[in-house]
C-alpha positions as CSV (number, residue, x, y, z in Angstrom):
1,M,-12.0,-4.3,14.2
2,K,-8.9,-6.3,16.2
3,P,-5.1,-3.7,13.9
4,A,-1.9,-4.0,15.7
5,E,-3.3,-5.8,18.7
6,D,-7.0,-7.3,19.3
7,P,-7.9,-6.3,15.9
8,H,-8.9,-3.9,18.4
9,E,-6.2,-6.1,20.0
10,D,-7.0,-7.8,18.2
11,G,-5.5,-2.7,15.7
12,K,-5.1,-1.8,18.4
13,A,-1.3,-1.6,18.5
14,M,-0.2,-2.5,21.9
15,S,1.7,-0.5,24.5
16,Q,5.1,-1.8,25.2
17,Q,5.1,-0.2,28.6
18,R,3.4,-0.7,32.0
19,G,2.1,1.6,34.6
20,S,3.6,1.8,38.1
21,H,0.7,-0.1,39.5
22,M,1.5,-3.3,37.6
23,F,2.9,-6.3,39.4
24,S,6.5,-7.6,39.2
25,I,7.2,-9.8,36.3
26,R,10.2,-11.1,38.1
27,N,8.0,-12.7,40.8
28,S,5.7,-14.3,38.2
29,I,8.7,-15.9,36.4
30,R,10.3,-17.1,39.6
31,A,7.0,-18.7,40.6
32,L,7.0,-20.7,37.4
33,G,10.5,-21.9,37.7
34,G,12.6,-19.2,35.9
35,A,12.9,-18.4,32.2
36,L,15.2,-17.5,29.4
37,V,14.7,-15.0,26.6
38,C,13.5,-16.8,23.5
39,A,13.1,-16.1,19.8
40,S,9.8,-15.7,17.9
41,A,9.5,-19.4,17.4
42,L,9.5,-20.3,21.1
43,S,10.7,-23.7,22.1
44,F,11.7,-25.3,25.4
45,S,12.9,-28.9,25.8
46,M,13.4,-31.2,28.7
47,P,16.2,-33.8,28.8
48,A,13.7,-36.6,29.1
49,S,12.9,-39.6,27.0
50,A,9.5,-38.3,26.1
51,E,8.2,-38.4,22.5
52,T,5.5,-35.7,22.2
53,T,6.2,-32.3,20.8
54,L,3.4,-29.8,20.8
55,R,3.4,-27.1,18.2
56,V,1.5,-23.9,18.8
57,F,1.0,-21.7,15.7
58,G,0.5,-18.0,16.1
59,P,-0.7,-16.3,12.8
60,S,0.9,-13.0,13.8
61,S,3.8,-12.0,16.1
62,L,1.1,-10.7,18.6
63,D,-0.4,-14.1,19.1
64,Q,1.5,-15.0,22.2
65,L,0.9,-15.0,25.9
66,A,1.3,-11.6,27.7
67,S,1.4,-10.0,24.2
68,R,0.8,-6.5,25.4
69,L,4.1,-6.5,27.4
70,P,7.5,-5.4,26.0
71,P,8.8,-8.3,23.8
72,E,11.6,-9.3,26.1
73,E,9.3,-9.5,29.2
74,Q,6.6,-11.3,27.2
75,Q,9.0,-13.9,26.0
76,K,10.4,-14.6,29.5
77,I,6.9,-15.2,30.8
78,Q,5.9,-17.4,27.9
79,K,9.1,-19.4,28.3
80,A,8.4,-19.9,32.0
81,V,4.8,-21.1,31.4
82,I,6.1,-23.7,28.9
83,A,8.8,-24.8,31.3
84,G,6.2,-25.2,34.1
85,F,4.0,-27.3,31.8
86,I,6.7,-29.6,30.7
87,K,7.8,-30.1,34.3
88,A,4.3,-31.1,35.2
89,N,3.9,-33.2,32.0
90,P,7.2,-35.1,31.4
91,D,5.7,-37.1,28.5
92,V,5.9,-33.8,26.5
93,I,9.4,-33.2,25.4
94,S,8.9,-29.7,24.0
95,V,6.4,-27.0,23.1
96,V,7.3,-24.9,20.1
97,W,5.4,-21.6,19.9
98,D,5.8,-20.1,16.4
99,A,4.2,-16.6,16.2
100,Q,5.4,-14.4,13.4
101,G,4.4,-11.7,11.0
102,P,2.1,-8.6,11.0
103,Q,-1.4,-8.9,12.3
104,S,-2.8,-7.6,9.0
105,G,-1.5,-10.8,7.3
106,A,-2.6,-13.3,10.1
107,L,-5.3,-15.0,8.1
108,Q,-3.1,-15.4,5.0
109,R,-0.3,-16.9,7.1
110,M,-2.8,-19.3,8.7
111,M,-4.1,-20.4,5.3
112,T,-0.7,-20.7,3.8
113,A,0.4,-22.9,6.7
114,K,-2.7,-25.0,6.3
115,L,-2.4,-25.5,2.6
116,G,1.4,-26.2,2.9
117,G,0.7,-29.0,5.3
118,E,2.6,-27.4,8.2
119,E,2.3,-29.4,11.4
120,I,0.0,-27.5,13.8
121,D,-1.4,-28.9,17.0
122,L,-2.7,-25.8,18.8
123,I,-3.5,-22.3,17.4
124,S,-3.1,-19.0,19.3
125,C,-6.4,-17.8,18.0
126,T,-7.9,-14.3,18.2
127,A,-11.6,-14.2,18.8
128,N,-12.3,-12.2,15.6
129,L,-10.6,-14.7,13.3
130,T,-12.1,-17.7,15.2
131,N,-15.6,-16.4,14.7
132,G,-15.1,-14.8,11.3
133,A,-12.9,-17.3,9.5
134,Y,-11.4,-20.2,11.3
135,V,-14.5,-22.1,12.3
136,R,-16.2,-21.4,8.9
137,R,-13.1,-22.7,7.1
138,G,-12.9,-25.9,9.2
139,L,-9.6,-25.0,10.7
140,L,-10.5,-25.7,14.4
141,K,-11.6,-28.8,16.4
142,P,-14.5,-28.2,18.8
143,I,-13.6,-28.8,22.4
144,T,-17.0,-28.5,24.0
145,T,-16.8,-31.9,25.8
146,E,-13.1,-31.7,26.6
147,I,-13.3,-28.3,28.2
148,A,-16.5,-28.9,30.2
149,P,-14.6,-30.0,33.4
150,I,-12.9,-26.6,33.6
151,K,-15.6,-24.3,32.0
152,D,-16.4,-22.7,35.4
153,R,-12.9,-21.2,35.6
154,F,-13.7,-18.8,32.8
155,D,-15.7,-15.6,32.7
156,A,-19.0,-16.3,30.9
157,A,-18.4,-13.6,28.3
158,G,-14.8,-14.8,27.9
159,I,-15.8,-18.4,26.9
160,G,-18.7,-16.9,24.9
161,A,-16.2,-15.2,22.6
162,Y,-15.1,-18.7,21.5
163,T,-18.5,-20.3,21.3
164,V,-19.9,-20.6,17.7
165,D,-23.3,-22.2,17.0
166,G,-23.3,-23.8,20.5
167,Q,-19.9,-25.3,20.2
168,I,-16.8,-24.2,22.1
169,Y,-13.7,-23.9,19.9
170,G,-11.2,-22.3,22.3
171,A,-10.2,-21.3,25.8
172,P,-9.7,-17.5,26.4
173,V,-6.3,-16.5,27.7
174,S,-6.5,-12.7,27.7
175,V,-7.8,-9.8,29.7
176,M,-11.4,-8.8,29.2
177,S,-11.8,-5.7,27.1
178,T,-14.5,-3.0,26.5
179,S,-14.6,0.3,24.6
180,A,-14.9,3.8,26.0
181,F,-13.8,7.4,25.5
182,Y,-10.7,8.7,27.2
183,Y,-10.7,12.4,28.0
184,N,-8.5,15.2,29.5
185,V,-10.0,15.8,32.9
186,N,-8.0,19.0,33.5
187,L,-9.2,20.6,30.2
188,F,-12.8,19.6,30.9
189,T,-12.6,21.1,34.4
190,K,-11.1,24.3,33.0
191,L,-13.8,24.7,30.4
192,G,-16.6,23.7,32.8
193,I,-17.5,20.5,30.9
194,T,-18.8,17.3,32.6
195,P,-18.3,14.0,30.8
196,P,-21.2,13.8,28.3
197,K,-23.9,11.1,28.5
198,T,-25.8,12.2,25.4
199,Y,-24.6,13.2,21.9
200,A,-26.2,16.7,22.5
201,E,-23.9,17.1,25.5
202,M,-20.9,15.8,23.5
203,M,-21.6,18.4,20.7
204,E,-21.8,21.3,23.2
205,A,-18.6,20.1,24.9
206,S,-16.9,19.9,21.5
207,K,-17.8,23.5,20.7
208,K,-16.1,24.7,23.9
209,I,-13.1,22.6,23.2
210,S,-12.7,23.8,19.6
211,A,-13.1,27.4,20.8
212,A,-10.1,26.7,23.1
213,G,-8.0,25.7,20.1
214,V,-8.1,22.0,20.9
215,I,-9.3,19.1,18.6
216,P,-12.4,17.5,20.3
217,V,-12.0,13.9,19.1
218,L,-9.2,12.4,17.1
219,H,-9.3,8.7,16.0
220,Q,-6.6,6.4,14.6
221,G,-8.3,6.4,11.2
222,S,-5.4,5.2,9.2
223,N,-5.7,1.9,11.1
224,A,-8.7,0.8,9.0
225,L,-9.9,-2.1,11.1
226,L,-10.5,0.2,14.0
227,W,-13.3,2.1,12.2
228,P,-15.9,-0.7,12.6
229,M,-15.9,0.0,16.4
230,W,-17.8,3.2,15.7
231,F,-20.3,1.3,13.7
232,F,-20.8,-1.2,16.5
233,E,-21.8,1.6,18.8
234,T,-24.2,3.4,16.5
235,L,-25.8,0.2,15.2
236,A,-26.4,-0.9,18.8
237,Q,-28.5,2.2,19.3
238,T,-30.3,2.2,15.9
239,S,-31.1,-1.5,15.9
240,G,-32.0,-1.9,19.6
241,D,-30.4,-5.4,19.6
242,V,-27.0,-5.3,17.8
243,I,-26.2,-9.0,18.2
244,G,-29.6,-10.1,17.2
245,K,-29.7,-7.9,14.1
246,T,-26.3,-9.0,13.1
247,S,-27.3,-12.7,13.5
248,T,-30.4,-12.3,11.4
249,N,-28.4,-10.5,8.7
250,L,-26.0,-13.5,8.6
251,A,-29.0,-15.8,8.5
252,G,-30.4,-14.0,5.5
253,K,-33.5,-12.9,7.3
254,T,-32.6,-9.2,7.3
255,K,-30.0,-7.2,5.4
256,F,-26.9,-5.2,6.0
257,N,-28.5,-2.3,4.2
258,D,-31.7,-2.1,6.2
259,P,-32.8,1.2,7.7
260,A,-31.0,0.5,11.0
261,E,-27.6,0.1,9.2
262,V,-28.2,3.2,7.1
263,Q,-29.0,5.3,10.1
264,A,-26.0,3.9,11.9
265,F,-23.7,5.2,9.2
266,A,-25.6,8.5,9.1
267,L,-24.9,8.9,12.8
268,I,-21.2,8.4,12.3
269,K,-21.3,11.1,9.6
270,K,-23.0,13.4,12.0
271,W,-20.0,13.2,14.3
272,V,-17.9,14.6,11.5
273,D,-20.4,17.1,10.1
274,D,-20.9,18.6,13.6
275,G,-17.2,19.0,14.1
276,V,-16.9,16.5,17.0
277,L,-14.8,13.9,15.2
278,S,-12.0,15.4,13.3
279,K,-11.9,14.4,9.6
280,D,-8.1,14.5,9.9
281,S,-8.5,11.2,11.7
282,L,-8.3,9.5,8.3
283,S,-4.5,10.1,8.2
284,V,-3.7,9.5,11.8
285,D,-2.3,6.2,13.1
286,Q,-2.4,4.9,16.7
287,D,0.9,6.5,17.7
288,G,-0.3,9.8,16.3
289,M,-3.7,9.6,18.1
290,R,-2.0,8.8,21.4
291,A,0.6,11.5,21.0
292,A,-2.0,14.2,20.2
293,F,-3.9,13.3,23.3
294,A,-0.9,13.1,25.6
295,S,0.4,16.5,24.4
296,G,-3.0,18.2,24.9
297,K,-3.7,18.7,21.2
298,S,-6.8,16.6,21.3
299,A,-9.3,16.4,24.2
300,M,-10.7,12.9,23.7
301,Y,-10.3,9.7,21.8
302,Y,-12.3,6.5,21.5
303,G,-10.8,3.1,21.9
304,G,-10.6,-0.2,23.7
305,T,-9.2,-0.9,27.1
306,W,-6.0,-2.0,25.4
307,E,-5.3,1.7,25.5
308,L,-5.0,1.8,29.3
309,P,-1.3,0.8,29.6
310,S,-0.3,3.5,27.2
311,L,-2.3,6.1,29.1
312,V,-0.9,5.1,32.4
313,Q,2.7,5.2,31.1
314,N,2.6,8.2,28.8
315,V,0.0,10.8,30.0
316,K,1.9,12.7,32.7
317,N,0.9,16.4,32.4
318,F,-2.8,16.1,33.2
319,K,-5.3,13.8,34.7
320,W,-7.3,11.6,32.4
321,G,-10.6,9.8,32.8
322,V,-13.1,7.6,31.0
323,F,-16.7,7.7,30.0
324,A,-19.1,5.6,27.9
325,F,-20.0,6.2,24.3
326,P,-23.0,8.6,24.6
327,K,-26.6,8.1,23.8
328,M,-27.6,9.3,20.3
329,E,-30.9,11.1,19.7
330,G,-33.8,9.4,17.9
331,T,-32.6,5.8,18.4
332,P,-34.5,3.0,20.0
333,G,-31.6,1.2,21.6
334,E,-29.4,2.0,24.6
335,P,-25.6,2.3,24.3
336,R,-23.7,-1.0,24.0
337,H,-20.0,-1.3,23.8
338,G,-17.8,-3.8,22.0
339,G,-15.5,-6.0,24.1
340,G,-14.7,-9.5,25.4
341,A,-11.8,-11.8,25.6
342,S,-9.7,-11.3,22.5
343,R,-7.2,-14.1,22.6
344,G,-7.4,-17.8,23.2
345,L,-6.0,-21.2,22.6
346,C,-7.7,-23.4,20.0
347,I,-6.9,-26.9,18.7
348,S,-6.2,-27.5,15.1
349,A,-8.7,-29.6,13.2
350,D,-5.8,-31.6,11.8
351,I,-4.2,-32.4,15.2
352,P,-3.1,-36.1,15.3
353,A,-5.3,-38.1,17.6
354,A,-2.3,-39.2,19.6
355,K,-1.6,-35.5,20.6
356,M,-5.1,-34.5,21.6
357,D,-4.7,-35.4,25.2
358,A,-1.5,-33.5,25.6
359,A,-2.9,-30.5,23.8
360,M,-5.9,-30.4,26.2
361,R,-3.6,-30.7,29.1
362,F,-1.6,-27.7,27.8
363,I,-4.8,-25.7,27.6
364,K,-5.9,-26.7,31.1
365,Y,-2.4,-25.9,32.5
366,V,-2.2,-22.5,30.8
367,T,-5.7,-21.5,32.1
368,E,-5.1,-22.5,35.7
369,P,-5.6,-19.3,37.7
370,D,-2.1,-19.3,39.3
371,V,-0.5,-19.8,35.9
372,A,-2.8,-17.2,34.2
373,K,-1.9,-14.7,36.9
374,S,1.7,-14.9,35.7
375,Y,0.9,-13.6,32.2
376,L,-2.2,-11.5,32.8
377,E,-1.6,-9.6,36.0
378,N,1.3,-7.7,34.4
379,E,-1.1,-6.3,31.8
380,A,-3.0,-4.5,34.6
381,P,-6.4,-6.0,33.7
382,V,-9.6,-4.2,34.3
383,G,-11.2,-7.6,33.9
384,S,-9.9,-11.1,33.2
385,S,-11.2,-13.9,31.1
386,I,-9.9,-16.3,33.8
387,K,-11.3,-16.0,37.2
388,G,-9.0,-15.4,40.1
389,V,-6.6,-13.1,38.3
390,P,-6.1,-9.8,40.3
391,V,-7.6,-6.8,38.6
392,V,-6.6,-3.1,38.8
393,E,-8.4,-1.1,41.5
394,A,-7.6,2.4,40.1
395,D,-10.5,4.9,39.8
396,Y,-10.7,4.5,36.0
397,A,-10.9,0.7,36.4
398,K,-13.7,0.9,38.9
399,Q,-15.6,3.3,36.7
400,L,-15.2,1.0,33.7
401,R,-16.5,-2.0,35.7
402,A,-19.4,0.0,37.0
403,D,-20.5,2.0,33.9
404,V,-19.1,0.3,30.8
405,F,-18.5,-3.4,31.3
406,P,-22.1,-4.1,32.3
407,E,-23.2,-2.8,28.8
408,T,-20.5,-4.6,26.9
409,V,-21.4,-7.0,24.1
410,K,-19.3,-9.1,21.7
411,F,-17.4,-7.2,19.1
412,L,-19.3,-7.6,15.8
413,D,-16.2,-8.5,13.9
414,W,-16.1,-11.6,16.2
415,I,-19.3,-12.6,14.5
416,W,-19.0,-11.3,11.0
417,P,-17.1,-13.1,8.2
418,T,-13.7,-11.4,7.8
419,E,-14.8,-10.1,4.5
420,I,-17.7,-8.1,6.1
421,T,-15.2,-6.6,8.6
422,V,-13.0,-5.4,5.8
423,A,-16.0,-4.0,3.9
424,T,-17.3,-2.2,7.0
425,A,-14.0,-0.7,7.7
426,S,-13.9,0.7,4.2
427,A,-17.5,1.9,4.4
428,V,-17.0,3.8,7.6
429,A,-13.8,5.4,6.3
430,G,-15.8,6.4,3.1
431,V,-18.6,8.0,5.2
432,V,-16.1,9.9,7.4
433,G,-14.2,11.1,4.4
434,G,-17.3,12.1,2.5
435,T,-16.7,9.8,-0.4
436,M,-19.7,7.5,0.4
437,T,-23.3,8.3,1.5
438,P,-24.7,6.3,4.4
439,Q,-26.9,4.4,2.0
440,A,-24.0,3.6,-0.4
441,A,-22.0,2.4,2.6
442,A,-24.6,0.0,3.8
443,D,-25.3,-1.2,0.2
444,S,-21.5,-2.0,-0.2
445,I,-21.6,-4.3,2.7
446,Q,-24.7,-6.1,1.5
447,Q,-23.1,-6.5,-1.9
448,V,-20.1,-8.2,-0.2
449,F,-22.3,-10.5,1.7
450,D,-24.3,-11.4,-1.4
451,G,-21.1,-12.3,-3.1
452,L,-20.0,-14.6,-0.3
453,V,-23.3,-16.4,-0.5
454,A,-23.2,-16.7,-4.3
455,D,-19.6,-17.9,-4.2
456,G,-20.4,-20.6,-1.6
457,K,-18.2,-19.0,1.0
458,W,-21.1,-18.4,3.4
459,T,-24.1,-20.7,3.9
460,I,-27.5,-19.3,4.8
461,K,-28.8,-21.5,7.6
């Protein structure tokens, strides 16, 4: 919906700080053999007579290992991982990791590199672009057979994020995310509010919060690709099976402007009309949303678990907590929350056959639990795509694992074509801003999909 980080991370601009509960990066680097600070195009060479050079392409500057950490620390860890791999694989003389540019231009940079004949062996691939663009455009090589011997080391939902039409196209190398509301516990206690489980309770809580001179909910609305997260939540409840409905839409059996979708947009509009979600959100970016919450100007905000490092680091004047997106009235489905493993390593469809073995060895090395620990544990994961990585045991983490993760499903923009993601972001913003009706919003998405089919950019199966 995936953004400065996942578009979730993948818009989700990342915190450049860690909480006090995070592990020592120094120990992780020492365990891997030391490291040096490196540039954006990351390379490490061994003085050996090897011939193979692996080239990892990152479509944006965020497409690196430990990408949520401050740049200097992230680069040290990534450099150390590469050094460890080369030490264990002396036939590989170097690994060049080239990750540059803004996330908003990731797909364009990928296509430019492809059309320009740039040498790419592996791709640091986000789940949303893998599902929404890369596989469809033939940019990736399936690795279902090659990854089978190590498939058990991954969380099922993590590997599922890189499975398209039964084929595995990548190995997840990120923490596991979900989506929830973050709230000011002190303010709720002062006003006699308990975390709402239904929208009716959310509306009543918002009235008390507004009467106290505080904004109930503020969203980072200027970050357009984060708006679809709201649609994921409401469509899950109006459809009863959000993944199934999305799949039949893409198969041409149902439509993006069916009653379930129209109602989903109407429910988002209700949040604004009822004064729960501030319309001012349209002009607020991620930093503004976070700052308003940390300063007590807003009581709640909705986002992914990529928000946790920022909360731990920056919210000092009150206690904060988490709760799941509430149940909306008159809907057949139960709440479901977007999430999964947002980043992975994929293999380019154009990789020379002679490099395939080395590329798979690199994937296998990077996803070894002890290696993964070096670049994931410092992000204070609530959940990890690779088994064996320590997770946070704070109260908020335990609550997320108990109440939110069990109801987490794949982000829809990891299934949609990229064009549908962009259209949905625009449609939600239009509904929130009052410039589009729910029906018009749903119609606009179906029109984009019809255009993709007509232009041969999407094949109805």
